[in-house]
C-alpha positions in Angstrom: 106.5 109.9 134.0 104.4 107.3 135.7 101.7 109.8 136.2 101.7 110.7 132.5 101.7 107.0 131.5 98.7 106.4 133.8 96.8 109.3 132.2 97.7 108.0 128.7 96.5 104.5 129.6 93.2 105.9 130.9 92.8 107.8 127.7 93.3 104.6 125.7 90.7 102.7 127.8 88.2 105.5 127.3 88.6 105.2 123.6 88.0 101.4 123.6 91.5 100.0 123.9 92.1 97.3 126.5 95.1 98.2 128.6 95.9 96.2 131.8 97.9 97.4 134.9 100.7 95.0 134.0 101.0 96.5 130.5 101.2 100.0 131.9 104.1 98.8 134.1 105.7 97.2 131.0 105.3 100.5 129.2 107.0 102.4 132.1 110.0 100.0 132.0 110.2 100.3 128.2 110.1 104.2 128.5 112.8 104.1 131.1 114.9 102.0 128.9 114.6 104.0 125.6 114.5 107.4 127.3 112.3 110.4 126.5 114.6 112.3 124.1 113.2 110.8 120.9 109.3 110.9 120.6 109.3 108.3 117.8 111.4 105.8 119.8 109.0 106.3 122.8 106.0 105.8 120.5 107.4 102.5 119.3 108.1 101.3 122.8 104.7 102.1 124.1 103.0 100.6 120.9 104.8 97.4 121.6 103.8 97.2 125.2 100.3 98.7 125.3 98.6 97.6 122.0 97.6 93.9 121.6 95.3 94.1 118.5 96.3 95.4 115.1 93.0 97.1 114.7 93.8 99.3 117.7 97.0 100.7 116.2 95.4 103.6 114.3 93.6 104.8 117.5 96.9 104.5 119.5 98.8 106.6 116.9 96.3 109.4 116.9 96.0 109.4 120.7 99.8 109.4 121.2 100.0 112.5 119.0 97.2 114.2 120.9 98.6 113.3 124.3 102.3 113.6 124.0 102.8 115.9 121.1 100.3 118.5 122.3 99.5 121.7 120.3 99.7 124.9 122.1 103.4 125.9 122.0 103.1 129.6 121.8 106.5 130.3 120.4 108.1 127.3 118.8 109.5 129.3 115.9 111.4 131.8 118.2 115.0 131.3 119.2 115.2 134.1 121.7 111.6 134.2 122.9 108.6 135.6 120.9 108.9 139.2 122.2 112.6 139.6 121.1 111.9 138.4 117.6 108.7 140.5 117.3 110.6 143.6 118.3 113.4 142.8 115.9 110.8 142.4 113.1 109.4 145.8 114.0 112.8 147.3 113.1 114.2 148.2 116.5 117.9 148.1 117.0 119.6 145.7 119.3 120.3 148.3 122.0 116.6 149.3 122.2 115.5 145.7 122.2 117.9 144.9 125.1 116.6 147.9 127.0 113.0 147.0 126.4 113.5 143.4 127.4 115.2 144.5 130.7 112.2 146.8 131.5 109.7 144.1 130.6 111.5 141.6 132.8 111.3 144.0 135.7 107.5 144.4 135.0 107.1 140.6 134.7 108.4 140.0 138.2 105.2 141.7 139.6 102.8 139.9 137.3 100.8 136.6 137.4 101.6 133.6 135.2 99.1 134.5 132.4 100.4 138.1 132.1 104.0 136.9 132.1 103.2 134.5 129.3 101.5 137.3 127.5 104.7 139.3 127.6 106.4 136.6 125.5 109.8 136.8 127.2 110.3 133.1 126.8 108.8 129.9 125.3 105.7 128.7 126.9 103.1 125.9 126.7 99.4 126.4 127.5 99.2 123.1 129.5 101.9 124.3 131.8 100.3 127.7 132.1 96.9 126.2 133.1 98.6 124.3 135.9 100.6 127.4 137.0 97.4 129.5 137.2 95.7 126.9 139.4 92.7 126.5 137.0 90.5 123.5 137.7 87.9 123.0 135.0 86.8 119.5 134.0 87.3 119.5 130.2 86.5 115.8 130.0 82.8 116.8 130.0 83.1 118.3 126.5 81.0 116.1 124.2 80.3 118.4 121.2 82.2 120.9 119.0 79.6 123.5 119.8 80.9 123.5 123.4 84.5 124.5 122.4 83.9 128.2 122.5 82.0 128.1 125.8 84.7 126.1 127.6 87.5 128.2 126.1 85.8 131.3 127.5 85.4 129.6 130.9 89.0 128.5 130.9 90.3 132.0 130.0 88.1 133.6 132.7 89.3 131.1 135.3 92.9 131.8 134.3 92.5 135.5 134.8 93.0 136.4 131.2 91.0 139.7 131.4 93.1 140.8 134.5 96.2 139.9 132.6 95.2 142.1 129.7 94.7 145.0 132.1 98.1 144.4 133.7 99.9 144.3 130.4 98.2 147.4 129.1 99.3 149.4 132.2 102.9 148.0 131.9 103.0 148.9 128.2 102.0 152.5 129.0 104.6 152.8 131.8 107.3 151.6 129.5 106.2 153.7 126.5 106.4 156.8 128.8 110.1 156.1 129.2 111.2 154.9 125.8 109.0 157.0 123.5 105.9 156.3 121.3 107.7 154.4 118.5 109.4 151.8 120.7 106.4 151.7 123.0 104.0 151.2 120.2 106.1 148.3 118.8 106.1 146.7 122.3 102.3 147.1 122.6 101.7 145.5 119.2 104.0 142.6 120.0 102.3 142.0 123.3 98.8 142.1 121.7 100.0 139.6 119.1 101.2 137.3 121.8 97.9 137.6 123.7 96.1 136.5 120.6 98.4 133.6 120.2 97.7 132.7 123.8 94.0 132.8 123.2 94.4 130.6 120.2 96.5 128.1 122.1 93.9 127.8 124.9 91.2 127.2 122.3 93.5 124.5 120.6 93.9 122.9 124.0 90.1 122.7 124.6 89.5 121.4 121.1 92.3 118.8 121.6 90.5 117.7 124.8 87.4 117.1 122.7 89.4 115.0 120.2 91.1 113.0 122.9 88.0 112.1 124.9 85.6 111.6 121.9 87.7 109.9 119.3 84.9 107.9 117.7 82.6 110.9 117.7 85.0 113.2 115.8 85.9 110.5 113.3 82.2 110.2 112.4 82.1 114.0 111.8 85.1 113.8 109.5 83.1 111.7 107.1 80.2 114.2 106.8 79.7 116.2 103.7 80.6 119.9 103.6 76.9 120.9 103.5 76.0 119.0 106.7 79.2 119.3 108.7 79.0 121.7 111.7 81.1 124.9 111.2 82.7 124.5 114.6 84.2 121.1 113.4 85.6 122.3 110.1 89.3 122.6 109.4 90.7 125.9 107.9 90.8 124.2 104.5 87.1 123.2 104.7 86.2 126.7 105.8 88.0 128.0 102.7 85.9 125.7 100.5 82.8 126.7 102.4 83.5 130.4 101.7 83.6 129.6 98.0 80.2 127.7 98.3 78.6 130.7 100.0 80.0 133.1 97.5 78.6 131.0 94.7 75.2 130.7 96.3 75.1 134.5 96.9 76.0 135.1 93.2 73.2 132.8 92.1 70.7 134.6 94.3 71.9 138.0 93.1 71.1 136.8 89.5 67.7 135.6 90.6 66.9 139.0 92.2 68.0 140.9 89.0 65.8 138.7 86.8 62.7 138.9 89.0 61.2 142.1 87.3 60.8 140.2 84.0 58.6 137.7 85.7 56.2 140.0 87.7 52.8 141.1 86.5 52.1 144.5 85.1 50.6 145.7 88.4 47.3 146.9 89.7 44.9 149.5 88.2 45.7 153.1 89.3 42.1 154.3 89.7 42.9 157.9 90.7 45.3 158.5 87.8 42.9 156.8 85.3 39.9 158.9 86.3 41.9 162.1 86.3 43.1 161.5 82.7 39.6 160.4 81.6 38.3 164.0 82.1 39.8 165.0 78.8 37.7 162.4 77.1 34.4 163.2 78.7 34.8 160.8 81.6 35.5 157.8 79.4 38.6 155.9 80.5 40.1 155.5 77.1 43.5 154.6 78.6 44.1 152.6 81.7 47.0 153.5 84.0 48.6 150.8 86.1 50.6 150.9 89.3 53.8 149.1 88.3 55.2 146.8 90.9 58.6 148.0 92.0 61.2 145.5 92.9 62.3 145.9 96.5 65.9 145.0 97.0 66.5 143.6 100.5 67.6 146.2 103.0 69.6 144.6 105.7 71.0 145.5 109.1 73.3 142.8 110.4 74.6 142.5 113.9 77.3 139.8 114.5 78.6 138.5 117.8 82.4 138.0 117.5 83.0 137.0 121.2 85.4 134.1 122.0 82.5 131.7 122.7 81.8 131.6 118.9 85.4 132.3 117.8 85.7 129.5 115.3 82.4 130.4 113.6 82.7 134.1 114.0 85.5 134.6 111.5 83.6 132.7 108.9 80.5 134.6 109.7 82.3 137.9 109.2 83.2 136.8 105.7 79.5 135.8 105.3 78.4 139.3 106.4 81.0 140.8 104.0 79.5 138.8 101.1 76.0 139.8 102.0 77.0 143.5 102.1 78.6 143.2 98.8 75.5 141.4 97.3 72.7 143.6 98.6 72.0 147.3 98.4 71.5 149.4 101.5 73.2 147.1 104.0 74.6 148.3 107.4 76.7 145.9 109.3 77.8 145.9 113.0 79.9 143.7 115.2 79.7 143.4 119.0 81.0 141.6 122.1 80.1 144.0 124.9 80.5 147.2 122.9 78.9 147.5 119.4 80.6 149.1 116.4 79.7 149.6 112.8 81.7 147.9 110.1 79.8 149.1 107.0 82.5 151.5 105.8 85.3 149.1 106.8 83.9 146.5 104.5 83.4 149.0 101.7 87.0 150.2 101.8 89.0 147.0 102.1 89.1 143.6 100.4 87.5 140.7 102.3 90.6 139.2 104.0 91.9 142.6 105.1 88.5 143.8 106.3 87.9 140.6 108.3 91.4 140.8 109.9 90.9 144.4 110.9 87.5 143.7 112.4 88.7 140.7 114.3 91.9 142.3 115.6 90.1 145.1 117.5 90.0 147.9 114.9 86.3 148.5 115.6 85.7 147.3 119.1 87.4 145.4 121.9 87.0 141.8 120.9 88.5 140.5 124.1 85.8 141.7 126.4 83.1 139.5 128.0 79.9 139.0 126.0 77.1 141.4 126.7 74.2 141.1 124.2 72.0 143.3 126.3 74.4 146.1 126.3 74.9 145.8 122.5 71.2 145.9 121.9 70.8 148.8 124.2 73.6 150.7 122.3 72.0 149.9 118.9 68.5 151.0 120.2 70.0 154.3 121.5 72.4 155.2 118.6 71.4 153.3 115.5 67.7 152.7 115.6 67.1 155.0 112.7 68.9 152.5 110.5 65.8 150.3 110.8 62.7 151.0 108.7 59.6 149.1 107.7 61.5 147.7 104.7 64.5 146.5 106.7 65.3 142.9 107.6 67.4 142.7 110.8 69.8 139.8 110.9 71.4 138.9 114.3 74.2 136.3 114.4 75.3 134.9 117.8 74.9 132.3 120.4 72.9 134.5 122.8 75.3 133.7 125.7 75.1 136.9 127.7 77.5 136.2 130.5 74.7 136.6 133.1 74.3 140.3 132.3 70.8 141.9 132.0 69.3 140.8 128.7 67.5 144.1 127.9 65.1 142.1 125.7 62.9 145.2 125.5 65.5 146.9 123.3 65.4 143.9 120.9 61.6 144.4 121.0 62.0 148.0 119.9 64.2 147.0 117.0 61.7 144.3 115.9 58.8 146.9 116.1 60.5 149.1 113.5 61.7 146.3 111.2 60.0 144.4 108.4 61.3 141.2 110.2 64.0 140.1 112.5 65.9 136.9 111.9 68.4 135.3 114.4 71.1 132.9 113.4 72.3 130.8 116.4 75.1 128.2 116.1 73.8 126.3 119.2 70.9 123.9 119.1 67.7 124.7 121.0 68.5 122.2 123.8 71.4 124.5 124.9 69.2 127.6 125.1 68.3 128.7 128.6 71.2 126.7 130.2 74.2 128.4 131.8 74.5 132.0 130.7 72.3 131.6 127.6 69.6 134.3 127.3 68.0 132.9 124.1 64.8 132.1 125.8 64.5 135.9 126.7 65.3 136.9 123.1 63.4 134.3 121.1 59.8 135.8 121.6 61.1 139.1 120.0 62.2 137.5 116.8 60.3 136.4 113.7 62.5 133.3 113.4 65.5 131.7 115.0 67.5 129.5 112.6 70.1 127.1 114.0 72.9 128.1 111.7 75.6 125.5 112.3 76.3 124.3 108.8 76.1 125.3 105.1 72.6 123.8 104.7 71.2 126.1 107.4 73.0 129.2 105.9 71.3 128.3 102.6 67.9 128.5 104.2 68.8 131.9 105.7 70.0 133.4 102.4 66.8 132.2 100.7 64.7 133.9 103.5 66.6 137.2 102.8 65.5 137.4 99.2 61.9 136.4 99.6 
């Protein structure tokens, strides 16, 4: 408990509260007196011993919630562990559930801590899991919401998340061979759902570290307007409002495109046709024939990175891509992490929420792989290059973090050579390009324009570019 109080005191000091060593000792004695069973009683005891100024109370309350009432409980709603409840929800009877749990427990004895947590046999907390896996990454260095995805990816890699996925897949296949496809399939879906919950809990832990260590910074962002606020800092409610704004903007632009033919000129003189018809009048061009200007609706090819490093932005961007596909004719859309898959038909067949859920749950590609932009561009250049013509605008959305793989920038150059233009939307600022595993400096020369798309204002500029 002393160690936890020392950490809390250090956090208070970092956020501008003056806390002395004597006050920490008073807080420890107060905590020992009231006990740890009731969080609110402990809150009151520490507030009385650690806070001297009334103006510091709001910061203390928020930091107490962030430090002691941490998000990341992977299964708080389950009474018997998340796996048991998920299997019951899948319609399996009690005997089969008991048999599966026994087999899973036997498999768990040979697994690491991350894989065991992924099985969902019991309640778990991401902070405890990080300690158990021996991960040592200094999250206090996070200073911007744009770093949340990057540090989440690093943390998952350090914990051995990918290896845990492989262990769980092999275990699920072994169990399915013994219990049949129905029960085995239910088990596999339950384990996949728990893995997704684990990923979300790790991301929440990283985001929480940003809030804890940069309280003044995040408070300033909360006051920003929806137009200027970074996507990575938005709450789910704000993202919902943002989707409505983008849909309204797209509808406005669709109207502008449909009205444009009434404002264009008649066109240029068609000399060949005029002279040919003048033969019937002795070579006198009695009637002039014009070449009418034909409205070119934008033809789009969209490639969207849905890797974990841009997880918070990627789901919104999927909805953005869906809206663009619904707005423009002749649109082909693709998503990628390491593999690249087409989502054009998926978006045509399903309503937006269902389509996005399917795309992000692995219905098209493995969304849990490590980022590999070079491989995705190589796949597109080999299999889908015929989708790009001289009338096509290619739109790439991603942070360009290639996980130190070969960039294959020449493949992007091949795409650009066939396209009308190539635009790249990157949620990271230019100062981040070229650092760490970013390959943006390799890709930038092969684009017509790179737009830093981190808020609604930048997305508005991109949509305006698409209809020019």
